C-alpha angles and dihedrals in degrees: 000000000000119000126220116190125230092238092056090055093048092053093043093052091046090052097049094041091058094040092050091053095045102039129044112212116266093244090057093050091049089050090056091048089053091046090053090060095051102035107112098196117088091212090046090054090051090052091050089049089054091048091053090047090051091051090054095045095047092050096046096043096039090234131140112278088216130020089231099075089179142210109320102246112184126188112200124194106194117198114226089234096053126101122189113219133187096038145344119312095228092048089054091051092051092047089052090051091048093053094044095052094044098042096035095052091239121158117260107223107164119112134186136230091030096206111041118008099024090190115180113247087215098222105054093253143167101060122212104240128194117192129201125181111223137172120272140038101283133104113215119193124191119188117202115174109206121204122214098236094070096028091057091057094051117108144190130205133187098215125188117252087241089064087070125166094332090055092049093048092046091052094048094048092045090053092052091047092051091047092058120145091339091078096050105241149237085089136200104213119209116197126190118191123184135006114084139310094284100030098058088057090053090048090054093050094045090050089065090067094066114100115267114270092007100130123220115266087226106093093214093050090045092053090050092049093051094050095043097050090054093047094044092054091052088065088079104215089133126184111344089350096287091123130266148119099283109071093145134019092204148355116213122193131197121188132199133174115265141189118288089245097047142071107181116188128182128184118198110192116209118197123221088279092082096172132175140133132184141199135188123217 
């Protein structure tokens, strides 16, 4: 059994939380460079140019790419042969978030209680943490800050099996149409199909972590991705909603078996600030 100390986790989370907010992944930047070449709208091309300039400035100046530095969403793959010592794993994650947001000059956006007082927690904790037990003796942490603009436009539907593919497609496209400029396109659209009420939403969010334009190895999911990206870009919102041919840089789909009487579908919209960073301990 391999041991990973609490302090290592704190420092690792701090590192990737700051990196995720300062640096968009290379595949995302390349996707915007590609989008710039195929965007037909002059204003859309100017917006994409500004996005690329912002990516460069944020990285070089170690400043937040977007003022909404998001909910701290952390995906944790825990190896079966790993034991955390020196404290609780989730406490270490939250301490790492606290230090990153205070030391990295990142906006604290979390409030409690969410209904009445809505008092700011001051340090962007607590994080939203998703655990997965995996083989091996490693601990993999992925930090994905999620801003409210795109999160607020995300939706979930419990469709009937009879709705089929046409019902799924209609729901995804309707969600993108409703998101519009409010969610700051170009989007990355995560789609979860199957599972249960809560699990399809997690599938949709996890889908966003896959590299841009890397198609699913599942032939059914891949076929859905290819059709949806074409249909989404026909909607015409364009960069920042000013109109154009690039409404989304990618659609990513994750599938899971579901009950014979259900067809759960979740769409997690990601704005142009498609941020995440990971580390393995």
